[in-house]
N, C-alpha and C positions, 0 to 999 in steps of 0.2 A: 353966748352959747356955743352957734356952730360954728364959728371958727376957734375957738379950742376943740373939739373932735375930729376938725376936718382934716388930719396928719393919720388919725385915726381910722378914718372908712374903710381907704384904701383897705393896709392892714387888712383891718375887718372883714372883708371882702375877699379876700384873699382865703382868709381863715376859715371864713365859711366852704368858696368853692375844693379846701381842699378838705375840711370835712366830710364834704357831698360827694367828693370820688373816691375819696377814703372808704366810708359805712359802706358805698355803692359798690366798691371790688372787694369786699368784704360778705356781703349780703346779698346780695344783686343777680340775678337770670345768671347770671357767669358768673359768682364771686369762688370768692378762695372757698366757703364755706360749703356752697352748692357740689361741688367735686365730687363728692358720693353720690352724691346725688346723680349726675350726665353718669358717674361710669354706672352705676347701677343702670338707665334706662337706655345707657348704649347695649351695655348686655344683653338688656331683654330683647330689645331690636334688631342684635344678632342671630339670638337663637333664634325669635319671626323671618330672619330672613334664611338660616339655612333650610326650614322648617318647609317654607313657602321653594324656596328652592328645588326641597325632598320631591315633595308635591307635584311642582314644574313640570320636571322629569320621567316624574310617574304616568302626570297626566298625557306628556307627549309619548311616551315610549306605549303607553294606550292606545294613542290617537295615531301612533305610528302599523299597528298592527290593523287598526278597522280601514284602514285606505286600502285603494282596485288593486296594486303592488304587491302586498305582503296581508291580505285578508284572512284574517286567523275565525276558523272556526266557532270555536270556540266560546275569543269574544263574542265574537257574533250574537250564538247565541243570546249570552248572559246578557248581552244589551235591551236582545228582545224581550230576555224575561221581567229585566226592570223595567222598559219602557211600556212595552204589551203588555205587562201584564198577563204571556201564553207559556206553561209549562207544555213541557212532554206525559203522552198519558203515566210513561213508566217513573215519572216523579214523586216526588214523595214534600207538597205542601202542610209547612207547620207555620200555621199565623201565631202570631205575637200579640197578645193585648196590649193596647198603651195605658201601662202605668201612670199612676200621679205624680207629677210633676216633669 
């Protein structure tokens, strides 16, 4: 019986390989059907990159104004308020009660 099936084993193995690779080409992580998901992930990551670049530019600007060569008195005072909790006697302080959630 083995001798009768021997010519078909190679064909069956090749057919299985073709089916395997075709299946993964369609449904795999980088398959044709997953392209929409990849595009959505790419768009999300590009939006996050733009947000992070804007945040970095803002932080670099703030850091520039805190250096000795270009010290901004307003920014220094704001940082002292935030970090040390000191306020000017003429300032009004409004405390917020944290809500649930």
